[in-house]
C-alpha positions as CSV (number, residue, x, y, z in Angstrom):
1,M,27.2,8.5,14.6
2,E,25.6,5.5,16.3
3,Q,22.7,7.6,17.4
4,V,22.2,8.9,13.8
5,N,22.2,5.4,12.5
6,E,19.6,4.3,15.1
7,I,17.3,7.2,14.2
8,T,17.8,6.4,10.5
9,N,16.9,2.7,11.2
10,I,13.7,3.8,13.1
11,I,12.6,6.2,10.3
12,A,13.2,3.6,7.6
13,L,11.3,0.9,9.4
14,T,8.5,3.2,10.4
15,M,7.9,4.6,7.0
16,G,8.7,1.3,5.3
17,A,6.1,-0.6,7.2
18,A,3.5,2.1,6.5
19,W,4.4,2.4,2.8
20,A,4.2,-1.4,2.3
21,A,0.9,-1.7,4.2
22,G,-0.8,0.6,1.7
23,I,0.1,-1.7,-1.1
24,N,-0.1,-5.2,0.4
25,L,-0.7,-5.3,4.2
26,Y,-0.5,-9.0,4.5
27,A,2.8,-9.3,2.6
28,A,4.2,-6.5,4.8
29,I,3.2,-8.2,8.1
30,A,4.4,-11.7,6.9
31,T,7.7,-10.3,5.8
32,L,8.3,-8.4,9.0
33,G,7.2,-11.4,11.1
34,I,9.5,-13.9,9.2
35,L,12.5,-11.5,9.4
36,G,11.9,-11.2,13.1
37,V,11.4,-14.9,13.9
38,T,14.4,-16.0,11.8
39,G,16.6,-13.5,13.6
40,N,17.3,-11.3,10.5
41,M,16.0,-8.3,12.3
42,T,15.1,-7.2,15.9
43,L,11.5,-6.1,15.9
44,P,10.6,-3.1,18.2
45,P,8.8,-4.2,21.4
46,D,5.4,-3.1,20.1
47,L,5.9,-5.1,16.8
48,Q,7.3,-8.3,18.3
49,I,3.8,-9.8,18.2
50,L,4.3,-10.0,14.4
51,A,6.9,-12.8,15.0
52,N,4.2,-15.0,16.6
53,P,3.6,-18.1,14.4
54,L,-0.1,-17.6,14.5
55,V,0.2,-14.0,13.2
56,I,2.7,-15.1,10.5
57,G,0.4,-18.0,9.5
58,A,-2.7,-15.7,9.3
59,A,-0.7,-13.1,7.3
60,C,0.6,-15.8,4.9
61,L,-2.9,-17.2,4.4
62,M,-4.4,-13.8,3.7
63,F,-1.5,-13.0,1.4
64,A,-2.3,-16.1,-0.6
65,V,-6.0,-15.0,-0.8
66,E,-4.9,-11.5,-1.9
67,F,-2.4,-13.0,-4.4
68,V,-5.3,-14.7,-6.2
69,A,-7.9,-11.9,-5.8
70,D,-5.4,-9.2,-6.9
71,K,-4.9,-10.8,-10.3
72,M,-8.6,-11.0,-11.2
73,P,-9.8,-7.8,-13.1
74,G,-12.8,-6.3,-11.3
75,V,-12.3,-8.5,-8.2
76,D,-9.1,-6.6,-7.4
77,T,-11.0,-3.3,-7.4
78,G,-13.6,-4.6,-5.0
79,W,-10.8,-6.0,-2.8
80,D,-9.0,-2.6,-2.8
81,T,-12.2,-0.8,-2.0
82,I,-12.8,-3.0,1.1
83,H,-9.1,-2.6,2.1
84,T,-9.4,1.1,2.2
85,F,-10.7,0.7,5.7
86,I,-8.0,-1.8,6.6
87,R,-4.7,-0.8,5.0
88,I,-4.7,2.8,6.1
89,P,-5.4,2.3,9.8
90,A,-3.0,-0.7,9.8
91,G,-0.3,1.5,8.2
92,A,-0.7,4.0,11.0
93,L,-0.6,1.3,13.7
94,L,2.6,-0.3,12.2
95,A,4.3,3.1,12.0
96,A,3.4,3.9,15.6
97,G,4.6,0.5,16.8
98,A,7.9,0.8,14.9
99,V,9.0,3.8,16.8
100,G,8.7,2.0,20.1
101,D,7.9,3.5,23.5
102,I,10.0,6.6,23.0
103,N,7.3,9.2,23.6
104,P,3.5,9.4,23.1
105,A,3.9,12.5,20.9
106,V,6.4,10.7,18.7
107,S,4.1,7.7,18.4
108,L,1.2,9.9,17.5
109,A,3.3,11.8,14.9
110,A,4.5,8.5,13.4
111,A,0.9,7.2,13.3
112,L,-0.2,10.4,11.4
113,L,2.6,10.2,8.9
114,G,2.3,6.5,8.5
115,G,-1.4,6.7,7.9
116,T,-1.0,9.4,5.4
117,L,1.7,7.5,3.5
118,A,-0.4,4.3,3.6
119,A,-3.3,6.3,2.2
120,G,-1.1,7.6,-0.6
121,T,0.3,4.2,-1.6
122,H,-3.1,2.6,-1.3
123,G,-4.7,5.3,-3.5
124,A,-2.0,5.0,-6.1
125,K,-2.5,1.2,-6.2
126,A,-6.3,1.2,-6.3
127,G,-6.5,4.1,-8.8
128,S,-3.9,2.6,-11.2
129,R,-5.6,-0.8,-11.0
130,L,-9.0,0.7,-11.8
131,L,-7.6,2.2,-15.0
132,I,-5.6,-0.9,-15.9
133,N,-8.8,-2.9,-15.7
134,T,-10.2,-1.0,-18.6
135,S,-7.8,-3.0,-20.8
136,P,-9.4,-6.2,-22.1
137,E,-6.3,-8.4,-21.6
138,P,-5.4,-9.7,-18.1
139,F,-1.6,-9.7,-18.5
140,T,-1.2,-6.0,-17.5
141,N,-3.1,-6.7,-14.4
142,W,-1.1,-9.8,-13.5
143,T,2.2,-7.9,-14.1
144,A,1.2,-5.0,-12.0
145,S,0.1,-7.3,-9.1
146,I,3.4,-9.3,-9.2
147,V,5.5,-6.1,-9.3
148,E,3.6,-4.8,-6.3
149,D,4.2,-8.0,-4.3
150,I,8.0,-7.8,-5.2
151,M,8.1,-4.1,-4.3
152,V,6.6,-4.8,-0.8
153,I,8.9,-7.7,0.1
154,G,11.9,-6.0,-1.4
155,G,11.1,-2.6,0.1
156,I,10.7,-4.1,3.7
157,W,14.0,-5.9,3.2
158,T,15.8,-2.8,2.0
159,A,14.3,-0.7,4.9
160,V,15.7,-3.2,7.4
161,N,19.1,-3.8,5.8
162,H,19.9,-0.6,3.9
163,P,17.9,2.2,5.6
164,W,19.6,5.1,3.9
165,L,19.0,3.7,0.5
166,F,15.3,3.0,1.4
167,I,14.8,6.6,2.6
168,V,16.3,8.0,-0.6
169,M,14.0,5.7,-2.7
170,L,11.0,6.6,-0.5
171,V,11.6,10.4,-1.1
172,L,11.7,9.7,-4.9
173,F,8.6,7.6,-4.6
174,I,6.7,10.3,-2.7
175,L,7.7,12.8,-5.4
176,L,6.4,10.4,-8.0
177,L,3.2,10.0,-5.9
178,I,2.6,13.8,-5.8
179,W,2.9,13.8,-9.6
180,L,0.9,10.7,-10.2
181,L,-2.2,10.9,-7.9
182,P,-3.8,14.0,-9.7
183,K,-3.4,12.2,-13.0
184,L,-5.0,9.1,-11.7
185,W,-7.9,11.1,-10.2
186,R,-8.5,12.8,-13.6
187,G,-8.4,9.4,-15.3
188,I,-10.9,7.9,-12.8
189,K,-13.2,10.9,-13.3
190,M,-13.1,10.5,-17.1
191,L,-13.8,6.7,-16.7
192,A,-16.7,7.4,-14.4
193,A,-18.1,9.9,-16.9
194,K,-17.9,7.4,-19.7
195,I,-19.6,4.7,-17.6
196,K,-22.4,7.2,-16.7
197,Q,-22.8,8.1,-20.4
198,L,-23.3,4.4,-21.3
199,F,-26.1,4.0,-18.8
200,T,-27.8,7.3,-19.5
201,P,-30.7,6.9,-22.0
202,R,-30.4,9.1,-25.0
203,Q,-33.1,11.6,-25.5
204,A,-35.1,11.4,-28.7
205,P,-34.5,14.3,-31.1
206,P,-37.2,17.0,-31.1
207,P,-39.8,16.6,-33.9
208,P,-39.1,18.7,-37.0
209,I,-40.9,22.0,-37.2
210,T,-43.4,22.1,-40.0
């Protein structure tokens, strides 16, 4: 039973870190680092660097920057676009680090799964935000951003303290993701078509035949 619990803890932390990184990487790193340095969790050897005060400070600073940028319509989409190249690799690295030095094959498998999960959560966040930004009022954007921040911090805490619960919630989230991503993609394609139509000059009607 103890071995089952240990495996469950590793899976929850591995997937939890990757999942959170796709939504808000800096909040995920800061939360893991603070939990580690305060003794509320034992970080795996490869992730103990996250408890370094310099890493926690840098993560908190970048979280503050993202907290502001993420609540500005348009700016948040640009921020998400740039972080496509940051969140996904970071999710893979956090997942690989969370399994520890068990086996190179296990680390690689965790990196692949973690990177894929981070890509999914990042895609869902970026896509939904792009569609939300079509609304003229800013409150929906602010609400979505605050809910995402709470989800990341609460999700990491749940993965550490209640791994079974987190795994169940993660499975439900992945099912939701499978349903949601195609709809987001269709919505983005429709939005792109409308924007293209706005900037496409209308052709003059042909002269009447006399």
